[in-house]
A tleap script that builds the chain and sets N, CA, C and O, in Angstrom:
source leaprc.protein.ff14SB
mol = sequence {
  NMET ILE ARG THR ILE ILE LEU MET LYS GLN
  ALA ARG LEU GLU LEU PHE LYS SER ILE HIE
  PRO ASN ALA ILE LYS PRO MET LYS ILE GLY
  GLY SER VAL ILE SER ASN ASP ILE VAL TYR
  SER VAL MET GLY PHE ILE PHE LEU TYR PHE
  ILE SER ILE VAL ALA LEU VAL PHE THR LEU
  LEU LEU SER ASP LEU ASP PHE ILE THR ALA
  PHE SER ALA ILE ILE ALA CYS ILE ASN ASN
  ALA GLY PRO GLY LEU ASN LEU VAL GLY PRO
  ALA THR ASN TYR SER VAL LEU SER ASP PHE
  GLN THR SER VAL CYS THR PHE ALA MET LEU
  LEU GLY ARG VAL GLN ILE PHE SER ILE VAL
  ILE LEU PHE ILE PRO GLU PHE TRP LYS CLYS
}
set mol.1.N position { -13.711 12.891 11.595 }
set mol.1.CA position { -14.934 12.157 11.384 }
set mol.1.C position { -16.101 13.095 11.066 }
set mol.1.O position { -16.973 12.770 10.261 }
set mol.2.N position { -16.099 14.262 11.712 }
set mol.2.CA position { -17.206 15.190 11.477 }
set mol.2.C position { -17.199 15.698 10.038 }
set mol.2.O position { -18.254 15.977 9.470 }
set mol.3.N position { -16.007 15.819 9.451 }
set mol.3.CA position { -15.937 16.245 8.041 }
set mol.3.C position { -16.601 15.212 7.141 }
set mol.3.O position { -17.310 15.569 6.201 }
set mol.4.N position { -16.374 13.945 7.424 }
set mol.4.CA position { -16.981 12.880 6.627 }
set mol.4.C position { -18.495 12.886 6.793 }
set mol.4.O position { -19.231 12.717 5.820 }
set mol.5.N position { -18.953 13.077 8.010 }
set mol.5.CA position { -20.407 13.115 8.265 }
set mol.5.C position { -21.039 14.286 7.521 }
set mol.5.O position { -22.083 14.135 6.886 }
set mol.6.N position { -20.401 15.456 7.601 }
set mol.6.CA position { -20.941 16.630 6.907 }
set mol.6.C position { -20.945 16.407 5.400 }
set mol.6.O position { -21.912 16.761 4.726 }
set mol.7.N position { -19.892 15.833 4.871 }
set mol.7.CA position { -19.814 15.568 3.430 }
set mol.7.C position { -20.900 14.595 2.988 }
set mol.7.O position { -21.536 14.810 1.956 }
set mol.8.N position { -21.121 13.536 3.746 }
set mol.8.CA position { -22.150 12.556 3.385 }
set mol.8.C position { -23.552 13.157 3.506 }
set mol.8.O position { -24.408 12.915 2.655 }
set mol.9.N position { -23.787 13.940 4.559 }
set mol.9.CA position { -25.099 14.569 4.711 }
set mol.9.C position { -25.346 15.601 3.615 }
set mol.9.O position { -26.476 15.754 3.152 }
set mol.10.N position { -24.301 16.308 3.200 }
set mol.10.CA position { -24.454 17.282 2.123 }
set mol.10.C position { -24.769 16.580 0.800 }
set mol.10.O position { -25.594 17.060 0.023 }
set mol.11.N position { -24.121 15.460 0.546 }
set mol.11.CA position { -24.412 14.699 -0.677 }
set mol.11.C position { -25.864 14.221 -0.668 }
set mol.11.O position { -26.560 14.297 -1.680 }
set mol.12.N position { -26.303 13.735 0.473 }
set mol.12.CA position { -27.698 13.277 0.599 }
set mol.12.C position { -28.674 14.437 0.435 }
set mol.12.O position { -29.731 14.290 -0.179 }
set mol.13.N position { -28.306 15.595 0.992 }
set mol.13.CA position { -29.151 16.778 0.877 }
set mol.13.C position { -29.234 17.258 -0.569 }
set mol.13.O position { -30.295 17.701 -1.011 }
set mol.14.N position { -28.134 17.176 -1.307 }
set mol.14.CA position { -28.146 17.565 -2.722 }
set mol.14.C position { -29.019 16.621 -3.547 }
set mol.14.O position { -29.720 17.060 -4.459 }
set mol.15.N position { -28.977 15.341 -3.233 }
set mol.15.CA position { -29.869 14.390 -3.920 }
set mol.15.C position { -31.329 14.701 -3.611 }
set mol.15.O position { -32.183 14.645 -4.496 }
set mol.16.N position { -31.610 15.026 -2.360 }
set mol.16.CA position { -32.972 15.393 -1.963 }
set mol.16.C position { -33.428 16.638 -2.719 }
set mol.16.O position { -34.564 16.708 -3.188 }
set mol.17.N position { -32.526 17.629 -2.834 }
set mol.17.CA position { -32.882 18.872 -3.524 }
set mol.17.C position { -33.055 18.673 -5.022 }
set mol.17.O position { -33.779 19.433 -5.665 }
set mol.18.N position { -32.400 17.663 -5.585 }
set mol.18.CA position { -32.609 17.411 -7.018 }
set mol.18.C position { -33.999 16.824 -7.270 }
set mol.18.O position { -34.565 17.004 -8.349 }
set mol.19.N position { -34.544 16.129 -6.284 }
set mol.19.CA position { -35.899 15.583 -6.402 }
set mol.19.C position { -36.939 16.638 -6.042 }
set mol.19.O position { -37.991 16.731 -6.675 }
set mol.20.N position { -36.629 17.437 -5.007 }
set mol.20.CA position { -37.536 18.489 -4.519 }
set mol.20.C position { -36.813 19.833 -4.592 }
set mol.20.O position { -36.299 20.306 -3.578 }
set mol.21.N position { -36.765 20.458 -5.773 }
set mol.21.CA position { -35.955 21.667 -5.943 }
set mol.21.C position { -36.418 22.875 -5.126 }
set mol.21.O position { -35.610 23.763 -4.856 }
set mol.22.N position { -37.657 22.937 -4.735 }
set mol.22.CA position { -38.168 24.083 -3.972 }
set mol.22.C position { -38.130 23.866 -2.471 }
set mol.22.O position { -38.506 24.756 -1.708 }
set mol.23.N position { -37.690 22.719 -2.043 }
set mol.23.CA position { -37.665 22.415 -0.612 }
set mol.23.C position { -36.535 23.173 0.079 }
set mol.23.O position { -35.469 23.388 -0.497 }
set mol.24.N position { -36.782 23.564 1.300 }
set mol.24.CA position { -35.767 24.189 2.147 }
set mol.24.C position { -35.578 23.266 3.341 }
set mol.24.O position { -36.438 23.181 4.218 }
set mol.25.N position { -34.459 22.586 3.364 }
set mol.25.CA position { -34.183 21.608 4.411 }
set mol.25.C position { -32.770 21.855 4.937 }
set mol.25.O position { -31.794 21.614 4.225 }
set mol.26.N position { -32.654 22.329 6.170 }
set mol.26.CA position { -31.315 22.581 6.711 }
set mol.26.C position { -30.622 21.279 7.116 }
set mol.26.O position { -31.270 20.278 7.424 }
set mol.27.N position { -29.306 21.320 7.107 }
set mol.27.CA position { -28.543 20.154 7.555 }
set mol.27.C position { -28.470 20.175 9.079 }
set mol.27.O position { -28.158 21.196 9.691 }
set mol.28.N position { -28.763 19.031 9.666 }
set mol.28.CA position { -28.712 18.918 11.129 }
set mol.28.C position { -27.806 17.771 11.526 }
set mol.28.O position { -27.808 16.709 10.903 }
set mol.29.N position { -27.037 18.000 12.568 }
set mol.29.CA position { -26.234 16.943 13.177 }
set mol.29.C position { -26.478 17.006 14.674 }
set mol.29.O position { -26.184 18.013 15.318 }
set mol.30.N position { -27.009 15.946 15.217 }
set mol.30.CA position { -27.309 15.898 16.640 }
set mol.30.C position { -28.341 16.921 17.065 }
set mol.30.O position { -28.301 17.408 18.195 }
set mol.31.N position { -29.258 17.253 16.183 }
set mol.31.CA position { -30.307 18.209 16.509 }
set mol.31.C position { -29.904 19.658 16.277 }
set mol.31.O position { -30.755 20.544 16.357 }
set mol.32.N position { -28.646 19.926 15.996 }
set mol.32.CA position { -28.173 21.291 15.743 }
set mol.32.C position { -28.065 21.535 14.242 }
set mol.32.O position { -27.601 20.678 13.489 }
set mol.33.N position { -28.500 22.711 13.827 }
set mol.33.CA position { -28.413 23.087 12.419 }
set mol.33.C position { -26.973 23.502 12.118 }
set mol.33.O position { -26.371 24.287 12.849 }
set mol.34.N position { -26.441 22.962 11.033 }
set mol.34.CA position { -25.092 23.291 10.591 }
set mol.34.C position { -25.198 24.379 9.529 }
set mol.34.O position { -25.919 24.222 8.544 }
set mol.35.N position { -24.480 25.483 9.732 }
set mol.35.CA position { -24.578 26.606 8.789 }
set mol.35.C position { -23.895 26.252 7.464 }
set mol.35.O position { -23.032 25.377 7.391 }
set mol.36.N position { -24.320 26.968 6.427 }
set mol.36.CA position { -23.742 26.745 5.100 }
set mol.36.C position { -22.259 27.105 5.070 }
set mol.36.O position { -21.497 26.505 4.313 }
set mol.37.N position { -21.838 28.079 5.886 }
set mol.37.CA position { -20.421 28.446 5.932 }
set mol.37.C position { -19.563 27.268 6.368 }
set mol.37.O position { -18.484 27.054 5.817 }
set mol.38.N position { -20.022 26.514 7.335 }
set mol.38.CA position { -19.280 25.346 7.816 }
set mol.38.C position { -19.263 24.263 6.748 }
set mol.38.O position { -18.235 23.626 6.518 }
set mol.39.N position { -20.394 24.056 6.101 }
set mol.39.CA position { -20.472 23.042 5.038 }
set mol.39.C position { -19.531 23.403 3.895 }
set mol.39.O position { -18.823 22.533 3.387 }
set mol.40.N position { -19.508 24.679 3.476 }
set mol.40.CA position { -18.619 25.104 2.391 }
set mol.40.C position { -17.158 25.008 2.809 }
set mol.40.O position { -16.298 24.680 1.991 }
set mol.41.N position { -16.874 25.289 4.068 }
set mol.41.CA position { -15.508 25.165 4.562 }
set mol.41.C position { -15.038 23.711 4.516 }
set mol.41.O position { -13.903 23.433 4.127 }
set mol.42.N position { -15.903 22.796 4.909 }
set mol.42.CA position { -15.566 21.371 4.860 }
set mol.42.C position { -15.380 20.914 3.421 }
set mol.42.O position { -14.446 20.171 3.120 }
set mol.43.N position { -16.262 21.354 2.532 }
set mol.43.CA position { -16.122 20.967 1.126 }
set mol.43.C position { -14.847 21.555 0.525 }
set mol.43.O position { -14.199 20.907 -0.297 }
set mol.44.N position { -14.482 22.760 0.919 }
set mol.44.CA position { -13.232 23.353 0.460 }
set mol.44.C position { -12.025 22.577 0.955 }
set mol.44.O position { -11.061 22.376 0.216 }
set mol.45.N position { -12.079 22.143 2.200 }
set mol.45.CA position { -10.986 21.348 2.756 }
set mol.45.C position { -10.844 20.025 2.005 }
set mol.45.O position { -9.735 19.638 1.636 }
set mol.46.N position { -11.947 19.338 1.781 }
set mol.46.CA position { -11.917 18.053 1.076 }
set mol.46.C position { -11.393 18.248 -0.346 }
set mol.46.O position { -10.612 17.434 -0.838 }
set mol.47.N position { -11.820 19.323 -1.005 }
set mol.47.CA position { -11.337 19.616 -2.352 }
set mol.47.C position { -9.825 19.832 -2.347 }
set mol.47.O position { -9.117 19.251 -3.169 }
set mol.48.N position { -9.326 20.658 -1.432 }
set mol.48.CA position { -7.883 20.895 -1.343 }
set mol.48.C position { -7.122 19.621 -0.999 }
set mol.48.O position { -6.016 19.404 -1.494 }
set mol.49.N position { -7.705 18.785 -0.161 }
set mol.49.CA position { -7.089 17.528 0.228 }
set mol.49.C position { -6.879 16.624 -0.997 }
set mol.49.O position { -5.788 16.096 -1.211 }
set mol.50.N position { -7.933 16.458 -1.787 }
set mol.50.CA position { -7.825 15.595 -2.959 }
set mol.50.C position { -6.958 16.207 -4.059 }
set mol.50.O position { -6.216 15.489 -4.730 }
set mol.51.N position { -7.043 17.511 -4.248 }
set mol.51.CA position { -6.194 18.168 -5.244 }
set mol.51.C position { -4.724 18.051 -4.834 }
set mol.51.O position { -3.860 17.850 -5.688 }
set mol.52.N position { -4.438 18.173 -3.551 }
set mol.52.CA position { -3.064 18.026 -3.063 }
set mol.52.C position { -2.550 16.621 -3.337 }
set mol.52.O position { -1.415 16.447 -3.782 }
set mol.53.N position { -3.376 15.624 -3.075 }
set mol.53.CA position { -2.972 14.240 -3.333 }
set mol.53.C position { -2.685 14.042 -4.818 }
set mol.53.O position { -1.663 13.459 -5.178 }
set mol.54.N position { -3.573 14.519 -5.676 }
set mol.54.CA position { -3.386 14.351 -7.122 }
set mol.54.C position { -2.106 15.053 -7.581 }
set mol.54.O position { -1.321 14.473 -8.332 }
set mol.55.N position { -1.888 16.295 -7.137 }
set mol.55.CA position { -0.705 17.044 -7.554 }
set mol.55.C position { 0.582 16.373 -7.074 }
set mol.55.O position { 1.556 16.290 -7.822 }
set mol.56.N position { 0.587 15.896 -5.833 }
set mol.56.CA position { 1.792 15.257 -5.296 }
set mol.56.C position { 2.047 13.903 -5.954 }
set mol.56.O position { 3.199 13.541 -6.190 }
set mol.57.N position { 0.992 13.153 -6.252 }
set mol.57.CA position { 1.167 11.872 -6.946 }
set mol.57.C position { 1.729 12.112 -8.347 }
set mol.57.O position { 2.635 11.399 -8.777 }
set mol.58.N position { 1.200 13.111 -9.064 }
set mol.58.CA position { 1.729 13.416 -10.391 }
set mol.58.C position { 3.180 13.882 -10.317 }
set mol.58.O position { 3.973 13.587 -11.211 }
set mol.59.N position { 3.529 14.605 -9.262 }
set mol.59.CA position { 4.918 15.026 -9.089 }
set mol.59.C position { 5.828 13.814 -8.947 }
set mol.59.O position { 6.902 13.767 -9.548 }
set mol.60.N position { 5.405 12.838 -8.157 }
set mol.60.CA position { 6.201 11.622 -8.014 }
set mol.60.C position { 6.214 10.800 -9.300 }
set mol.60.O position { 7.225 10.179 -9.626 }
set mol.61.N position { 5.105 10.790 -10.029 }
set mol.61.CA position { 5.069 10.066 -11.300 }
set mol.61.C position { 6.025 10.686 -12.316 }
set mol.61.O position { 6.661 9.974 -13.093 }
set mol.62.N position { 6.121 12.001 -12.306 }
set mol.62.CA position { 7.039 12.682 -13.225 }
set mol.62.C position { 8.499 12.441 -12.858 }
set mol.62.O position { 9.391 12.660 -13.678 }
set mol.63.N position { 8.745 11.993 -11.635 }
set mol.63.CA position { 10.125 11.703 -11.219 }
set mol.63.C position { 10.447 10.217 -11.399 }
set mol.63.O position { 11.320 9.680 -10.718 }
set mol.64.N position { 9.741 9.563 -12.312 }
set mol.64.CA position { 9.986 8.160 -12.700 }
set mol.64.C position { 9.698 7.147 -11.594 }
set mol.64.O position { 10.459 6.198 -11.402 }
set mol.65.N position { 8.620 7.346 -10.885 }
set mol.65.CA position { 8.166 6.372 -9.897 }
set mol.65.C position { 6.892 5.728 -10.443 }
set mol.65.O position { 6.109 6.393 -11.121 }
set mol.66.N position { 6.678 4.464 -10.161 }
set mol.66.CA position { 5.462 3.813 -10.654 }
set mol.66.C position { 4.245 4.300 -9.866 }
set mol.66.O position { 4.372 4.841 -8.768 }
set mol.67.N position { 3.062 4.094 -10.456 }
set mol.67.CA position { 1.833 4.654 -9.875 }
set mol.67.C position { 1.541 4.108 -8.480 }
set mol.67.O position { 1.226 4.881 -7.576 }
set mol.68.N position { 1.639 2.802 -8.288 }
set mol.68.CA position { 1.301 2.205 -6.988 }
set mol.68.C position { 2.209 2.758 -5.891 }
set mol.68.O position { 1.742 3.100 -4.804 }
set mol.69.N position { 3.488 2.843 -6.174 }
set mol.69.CA position { 4.425 3.375 -5.185 }
set mol.69.C position { 4.142 4.847 -4.914 }
set mol.69.O position { 4.096 5.267 -3.758 }
set mol.70.N position { 3.952 5.636 -5.974 }
set mol.70.CA position { 3.714 7.067 -5.811 }
set mol.70.C position { 2.421 7.334 -5.045 }
set mol.70.O position { 2.411 8.117 -4.096 }
set mol.71.N position { 1.342 6.690 -5.452 }
set mol.71.CA position { 0.047 6.915 -4.803 }
set mol.71.C position { 0.069 6.468 -3.348 }
set mol.71.O position { -0.377 7.202 -2.465 }
set mol.72.N position { 0.579 5.282 -3.094 }
set mol.72.CA position { 0.570 4.783 -1.716 }
set mol.72.C position { 1.533 5.561 -0.824 }
set mol.72.O position { 1.266 5.730 0.366 }
set mol.73.N position { 2.642 6.034 -1.376 }
set mol.73.CA position { 3.571 6.835 -0.579 }
set mol.73.C position { 2.931 8.161 -0.172 }
set mol.73.O position { 3.058 8.582 0.978 }
set mol.74.N position { 2.245 8.817 -1.103 }
set mol.74.CA position { 1.603 10.094 -0.789 }
set mol.74.C position { 0.453 9.891 0.191 }
set mol.74.O position { 0.300 10.671 1.131 }
set mol.75.N position { -0.350 8.864 -0.012 }
set mol.75.CA position { -1.453 8.592 0.923 }
set mol.75.C position { -0.902 8.294 2.315 }
set mol.75.O position { -1.420 8.799 3.311 }
set mol.76.N position { 0.136 7.485 2.387 }
set mol.76.CA position { 0.731 7.150 3.685 }
set mol.76.C position { 1.342 8.383 4.340 }
set mol.76.O position { 1.243 8.549 5.556 }
set mol.77.N position { 1.967 9.241 3.555 }
set mol.77.CA position { 2.619 10.424 4.128 }
set mol.77.C position { 1.614 11.493 4.549 }
set mol.77.O position { 1.728 12.049 5.641 }
set mol.78.N position { 0.637 11.784 3.702 }
set mol.78.CA position { -0.304 12.860 4.029 }
set mol.78.C position { -1.211 12.460 5.202 }
set mol.78.O position { -1.685 13.319 5.945 }
set mol.79.N position { -1.446 11.170 5.360 }
set mol.79.CA position { -2.267 10.689 6.477 }
set mol.79.C position { -1.424 10.241 7.665 }
set mol.79.O position { -1.966 9.824 8.689 }
set mol.80.N position { -0.098 10.325 7.536 }
set mol.80.CA position { 0.822 9.866 8.580 }
set mol.80.C position { 0.473 8.446 9.007 }
set mol.80.O position { 0.324 8.147 10.192 }
set mol.81.N position { 0.346 7.572 7.992 }
set mol.81.CA position { -0.168 6.227 8.229 }
set mol.81.C position { 0.888 5.130 8.224 }
set mol.81.O position { 0.564 3.981 8.527 }
set mol.82.N position { 2.135 5.439 7.895 }
set mol.82.CA position { 3.158 4.396 7.905 }
set mol.82.C position { 3.533 3.941 6.514 }
set mol.82.O position { 3.695 4.768 5.616 }
set mol.83.N position { 3.673 2.651 6.318 }
set mol.83.CA position { 4.178 2.161 5.028 }
set mol.83.C position { 3.154 2.284 3.910 }
set mol.83.O position { 1.945 2.336 4.134 }
set mol.84.N position { 3.694 2.328 2.691 }
set mol.84.CA position { 2.842 2.338 1.508 }
set mol.84.C position { 2.822 0.959 0.890 }
set mol.84.O position { 2.781 -0.047 1.598 }
set mol.85.N position { 2.851 0.909 -0.427 }
set mol.85.CA position { 2.848 -0.351 -1.157 }
set mol.85.C position { 3.997 -0.361 -2.155 }
set mol.85.O position { 4.594 0.680 -2.431 }
set mol.86.N position { 4.295 -1.497 -2.679 }
set mol.86.CA position { 5.309 -1.708 -3.703 }
set mol.86.C position { 6.692 -1.330 -3.184 }
set mol.86.O position { 7.171 -1.971 -2.248 }
set mol.87.N position { 7.357 -0.323 -3.746 }
set mol.87.CA position { 8.729 0.003 -3.340 }
set mol.87.C position { 8.821 0.558 -1.919 }
set mol.87.O position { 9.873 0.465 -1.286 }
set mol.88.N position { 7.742 1.128 -1.417 }
set mol.88.CA position { 7.734 1.674 -0.053 }
set mol.88.C position { 6.815 0.850 0.851 }
set mol.88.O position { 6.228 1.374 1.798 }
set mol.89.N position { 6.699 -0.417 0.554 }
set mol.89.CA position { 5.802 -1.314 1.274 }
set mol.89.C position { 6.314 -1.691 2.657 }
set mol.89.O position { 7.375 -1.228 3.076 }
set mol.90.N position { 5.575 -2.519 3.359 }
set mol.90.CA position { 5.922 -2.899 4.727 }
set mol.90.C position { 7.246 -3.661 4.827 }
set mol.90.O position { 7.903 -3.615 5.866 }
set mol.91.N position { 7.644 -4.358 3.762 }
set mol.91.CA position { 8.884 -5.131 3.804 }
set mol.91.C position { 10.096 -4.278 3.422 }
set mol.91.O position { 11.237 -4.722 3.544 }
set mol.92.N position { 9.839 -3.045 2.958 }
set mol.92.CA position { 10.925 -2.151 2.563 }
set mol.92.C position { 10.778 -0.838 3.322 }
set mol.92.O position { 10.013 -0.746 4.282 }
set mol.93.N position { 11.512 0.168 2.886 }
set mol.93.CA position { 11.370 1.490 3.493 }
set mol.93.C position { 11.505 2.548 2.408 }
set mol.93.O position { 11.574 2.232 1.220 }
set mol.94.N position { 11.540 3.785 2.823 }
set mol.94.CA position { 11.560 4.897 1.877 }
set mol.94.C position { 12.967 5.224 1.385 }
set mol.94.O position { 13.145 6.227 0.694 }
set mol.95.N position { 13.957 4.424 1.711 }
set mol.95.CA position { 15.333 4.703 1.303 }
set mol.95.C position { 15.544 4.518 -0.198 }
set mol.95.O position { 16.541 4.998 -0.737 }
set mol.96.N position { 14.629 3.836 -0.884 }
set mol.96.CA position { 14.754 3.651 -2.334 }
set mol.96.C position { 14.404 4.929 -3.099 }
set mol.96.O position { 14.694 5.032 -4.291 }
set mol.97.N position { 13.789 5.892 -2.434 }
set mol.97.CA position { 13.388 7.131 -3.095 }
set mol.97.C position { 14.580 8.070 -3.237 }
set mol.97.O position { 15.489 8.065 -2.407 }
set mol.98.N position { 14.567 8.869 -4.288 }
set mol.98.CA position { 15.606 9.885 -4.478 }
set mol.98.C position { 15.395 11.026 -3.493 }
set mol.98.O position { 14.386 11.071 -2.789 }
set mol.99.N position { 16.350 11.943 -3.449 }
set mol.99.CA position { 16.213 13.088 -2.550 }
set mol.99.C position { 14.991 13.938 -2.904 }
set mol.99.O position { 14.278 14.408 -2.017 }
set mol.100.N position { 14.754 14.131 -4.194 }
set mol.100.CA position { 13.579 14.899 -4.624 }
set mol.100.C position { 12.289 14.201 -4.199 }
set mol.100.O position { 11.380 14.843 -3.673 }
set mol.101.N position { 12.206 12.899 -4.424 }
set mol.101.CA position { 11.009 12.143 -4.059 }
set mol.101.C position { 10.794 12.162 -2.544 }
set mol.101.O position { 9.658 12.242 -2.076 }
set mol.102.N position { 11.877 12.089 -1.789 }
set mol.102.CA position { 11.773 12.153 -0.330 }
set mol.102.C position { 11.276 13.525 0.119 }
set mol.102.O position { 10.493 13.625 1.063 }
set mol.103.N position { 11.730 14.581 -0.555 }
set mol.103.CA position { 11.255 15.911 -0.174 }
set mol.103.C position { 9.784 16.118 -0.537 }
set mol.103.O position { 9.071 16.837 0.163 }
set mol.104.N position { 9.329 15.497 -1.621 }
set mol.104.CA position { 7.896 15.558 -1.951 }
set mol.104.C position { 7.089 14.846 -0.868 }
set mol.104.O position { 6.046 15.341 -0.440 }
set mol.105.N position { 7.567 13.695 -0.429 }
set mol.105.CA position { 6.886 12.964 0.650 }
set mol.105.C position { 6.940 13.741 1.962 }
set mol.105.O position { 5.989 13.708 2.742 }
set mol.106.N position { 8.041 14.438 2.208 }
set mol.106.CA position { 8.150 15.259 3.411 }
set mol.106.C position { 7.136 16.395 3.375 }
set mol.106.O position { 6.504 16.703 4.385 }
set mol.107.N position { 6.982 17.025 2.195 }
set mol.107.CA position { 5.974 18.078 2.050 }
set mol.107.C position { 4.572 17.516 2.273 }
set mol.107.O position { 3.731 18.177 2.881 }
set mol.108.N position { 4.313 16.298 1.785 }
set mol.108.CA position { 3.010 15.658 2.004 }
set mol.108.C position { 2.783 15.416 3.496 }
set mol.108.O position { 1.672 15.600 3.993 }
set mol.109.N position { 3.823 15.006 4.204 }
set mol.109.CA position { 3.687 14.812 5.656 }
set mol.109.C position { 3.394 16.133 6.356 }
set mol.109.O position { 2.591 16.184 7.287 }
set mol.110.N position { 4.045 17.195 5.908 }
set mol.110.CA position { 3.805 18.515 6.477 }
set mol.110.C position { 2.366 18.957 6.224 }
set mol.110.O position { 1.713 19.493 7.119 }
set mol.111.N position { 1.873 18.733 5.003 }
set mol.111.CA position { 0.470 19.062 4.693 }
set mol.111.C position { -0.497 18.316 5.604 }
set mol.111.O position { -1.472 18.883 6.097 }
set mol.112.N position { -0.214 17.046 5.817 }
set mol.112.CA position { -1.117 16.243 6.636 }
set mol.112.C position { -1.054 16.569 8.115 }
set mol.112.O position { -2.070 16.515 8.807 }
set mol.113.N position { 0.115 16.903 8.600 }
set mol.113.CA position { 0.276 17.143 10.031 }
set mol.113.C position { -0.136 18.556 10.435 }
set mol.113.O position { -0.800 18.737 11.455 }
set mol.114.N position { 0.250 19.558 9.645 }
set mol.114.CA position { -0.002 20.947 10.010 }
set mol.114.C position { -1.401 21.398 9.584 }
set mol.114.O position { -1.914 22.380 10.120 }
set mol.115.N position { -1.996 20.735 8.679 }
set mol.115.CA position { -3.293 21.008 8.068 }
set mol.115.C position { -3.089 21.738 6.753 }
set mol.115.O position { -2.213 22.595 6.630 }
set mol.116.N position { -3.883 21.400 5.805 }
set mol.116.CA position { -3.740 21.879 4.437 }
set mol.116.C position { -3.955 23.388 4.344 }
set mol.116.O position { -3.198 24.074 3.659 }
set mol.117.N position { -4.982 23.919 5.027 }
set mol.117.CA position { -5.261 25.344 4.951 }
set mol.117.C position { -4.069 26.179 5.429 }
set mol.117.O position { -3.762 27.213 4.836 }
set mol.118.N position { -3.408 25.743 6.479 }
set mol.118.CA position { -2.281 26.495 7.041 }
set mol.118.C position { -1.111 26.576 6.075 }
set mol.118.O position { -0.410 27.588 6.039 }
set mol.119.N position { -0.890 25.540 5.300 }
set mol.119.CA position { 0.218 25.534 4.345 }
set mol.119.C position { -0.172 26.240 3.048 }
set mol.119.O position { 0.606 27.035 2.522 }
set mol.120.N position { -1.360 25.960 2.530 }
set mol.120.CA position { -1.782 26.527 1.244 }
set mol.120.C position { -1.915 28.045 1.329 }
set mol.120.O position { -1.641 28.743 0.354 }
set mol.121.N position { -2.329 28.558 2.473 }
set mol.121.CA position { -2.505 30.007 2.610 }
set mol.121.C position { -1.182 30.750 2.477 }
set mol.121.O position { -1.167 31.934 2.140 }
set mol.122.N position { -0.079 30.069 2.736 }
set mol.122.CA position { 1.238 30.690 2.577 }
set mol.122.C position { 1.554 31.008 1.120 }
set mol.122.O position { 2.388 31.869 0.840 }
set mol.123.N position { 0.894 30.320 0.192 }
set mol.123.CA position { 1.139 30.519 -1.229 }
set mol.123.C position { 0.160 31.499 -1.871 }
set mol.123.O position { 0.189 31.688 -3.087 }
set mol.124.N position { -0.700 32.120 -1.078 }
set mol.124.CA position { -1.666 33.090 -1.590 }
set mol.124.C position { -1.082 34.492 -1.379 }
set mol.124.O position { -0.779 34.863 -0.245 }
set mol.125.N position { -0.919 35.279 -2.454 }
set mol.125.CA position { -0.280 36.595 -2.333 }
set mol.125.C position { -0.993 37.549 -1.358 }
set mol.125.O position { -0.331 38.354 -0.702 }
set mol.126.N position { -2.315 37.475 -1.253 }
set mol.126.CA position { -3.052 38.372 -0.363 }
set mol.126.C position { -2.664 38.170 1.098 }
set mol.126.O position { -2.812 39.083 1.910 }
set mol.127.N position { -2.173 36.994 1.434 }
set mol.127.CA position { -1.760 36.711 2.815 }
set mol.127.C position { -0.562 37.575 3.199 }
set mol.127.O position { -0.433 37.968 4.358 }
set mol.128.N position { 0.308 37.874 2.251 }
set mol.128.CA position { 1.534 38.600 2.523 }
set mol.128.C position { 1.392 40.116 2.400 }
set mol.128.O position { 2.295 40.851 2.800 }
set mol.129.N position { 0.268 40.598 1.852 }
set mol.129.CA position { 0.049 42.043 1.725 }
set mol.129.C position { -0.407 42.624 3.053 }
set mol.129.O position { -1.088 41.963 3.838 }
set mol.130.N position { -0.021 43.867 3.288 }
set mol.130.CA position { -0.423 44.530 4.540 }
set mol.130.C position { -1.764 45.161 4.409 }
set mol.130.O position { -2.259 45.762 5.362 }
savepdb mol mol.pdb
quit
């Protein structure tokens, strides 16, 4: 929830700065000033979250799944929310998916449960250098 609050306050602050470009107004939550490092970290997380969803949905689309099924399956898996829509809806289950599609959904569940930063950092070469 705090990520959503920070994102909304940052959007409002950017609108304020577009009207008053010389103003210096720090972001506050509950009377405490939130540093720019925290705001950038939250924006980076949200960016990775949405890019992950788009990439995984396109992966499922390329494996001959329709958009509603692919999108709802990835959203349900990355958020650990349960059933999706269409082929993976509440009246059905994920057994209609191929092994590849199931592994994509499993990776989405891993991203959502372990946190995106923890998984994505494994794919950055600098992480593995001594």
